[in-house]
N, C-alpha and C positions, 0 to 999 in steps of 0.2 A: 410413503414407506420411509421409515427411519433408518438408523444404522446401529449395529450392535457394539457393545463395549469392546469385544475382541477385535472387531474391525478398526475401531478407533485406536486401540492400543497398538495394533500392527502398523497403522499409518504413522503414528507418532514415533514408533521404534525404527521403522524403515525409512521414514522421511520422504517417501515418494508415493503418495496415495494416488489411486486411479481417478480419472475425471468423473466416472460414475459415482465413486465414493464421495468425492467432494460435492457433487451436485446433490446427492441424498443428504449429506451432512448440512449443507446450506439450507435445504428445504426444512430439515428437522429444526435447525436453529431459528429459521424464520417463523415456523409454527410456534415455537416456544416464546419467541419475542413478540409474536402477534403482528409482525409486519415484514415485508420483504427487505432484506439487508442491502440489496444492490440497486434499489430504486428510490433513493432519497433525493428530494429537491427542496430547496429553501429559497427565500426571497433573495438571499445573497447571490445564488446562482443566476437569477434573472437580472441582477444589477451589476455584475462584475465588469468593470472597465467600460470604455467608450465603445468598444467593438461588440457589445452585447446585442445590438440590433442586427449585426451581420456576423454570424458565427463563423463564417469562412475566413474572416480576416484575422491574422495573428495578433496577439496582444503586443502592445508597444513595449520596447525594452525597459522604459521607465516603470511601467506597470509590473513587468517581470521582476525587476529589482525589488519593488515594494512587496510583491507577492512572496519572494524568497525571504525577505526580512520578517514578514508576518509569519511565514511558515516556521522560521527559526524560533520566534517568540512562542508560538503555540507548541511546537514539538519539545522545546526545552522544559516545558512544564510536565510533559507526559513521560519523557524518557526515564527519569529517576524512578517513578512509580512502577514502570514496567521493566526495570533492570536492563535498559538499553545502554550500551557503551557508546555507539556511534550510529548516526542515521544520516542518510544522503538522499537527496531528491535527484531524479533523472527524468529523461523524457521531455515532453513538450513544456512542462513548467520550468525545468532547468534550462532549456534552450531559449525560452522566451517566446515561444509560439503557441502557448496554450490558448484554447478557446474557452468560453464560459462553460461549455459542456465537457471539457477535458477532465480526465481523472488526474489524481496526484500520484505519481509513481515514486514509491519510497523503498529503500533497501536499508536493512539494519544489521548491526552486530550486537550480540548480547555481551554483557559484562562477563569476564572470565568466571567459570564455574556455574553460571546461571543456565537454567534450562527452561524451555518453553513448551507448553502443551498447545494443542490446537485451540482449546478454549481460551487460553491466555492470549494467543495471537489474535483470535477473533475479538476479544475484549479491547485490545489495542486498536484494531481496525475500527471498531465501533466508536471508541473514544476519539480517534482522529477524524472520522467522517462526521461525527456530530459537532465537533469543534470547528472543522474546516468548512462544513456545509457542502462537501464534494465527495464523490466516490474516491476511495483510496485503494491503490494496488500496492500490497506490502509483501516483500520477499526477504528472505534471510541471505545475507552475503556469504556466510560460511556454508550454507547449504548449496548456494549457487556455485561456489568454488569447488565443492565436492563433486557436484554433477558435471562441472566443466572438465574435470579430469577424465571422465569416461564417456562424455557425450559431446559430439561435435556441435550439435545444435545449442547446447548450453554454453559451450566455449564461444561460439559466434555471438550469442546473446550477450555474454559478459564483455566481449571485445567491443560490441556495438554500444553498450551503455556506459562503459568506463570513461570515455571522453566527456560525457555529460554530467558526471557525478558532481554535485555540490553539497558540501557538508552542511547540515542544518542542526546537528546536535553531536 
């Protein structure tokens, strides 16, 4: 089951789509793309760091620094094309305790006056995932700030990730 244009427009306009909508939208995109978006694996995933044999051990800080530098190089090439003003990494990659199967948590701000459709955001996610060889979780900082004003859960999430933020673009 796909999703209608009116549902897509409403989600873009209101900025807070339901989980059901997002799941239907992801399935529709996966069908169009011919593969599941969230189940990508590469040889790089299998060979990341010395801890690859034991996924429960955190990545060494030196590997984390190298990963952040690599992330900065990769992201710097994509932000201009996607009208991104700033991008930060947070979570396990930023803290230095990412495992080979960890996703990369990113938060972005658009350039002033720029707008983003769900399709454009998905294209950025696809570009990041194919370049990084890892699953990417991408959220809008401005959207999170708006939600944090009216939702205690969003406020707690923002407060939780703020100490981890590392600018990558």
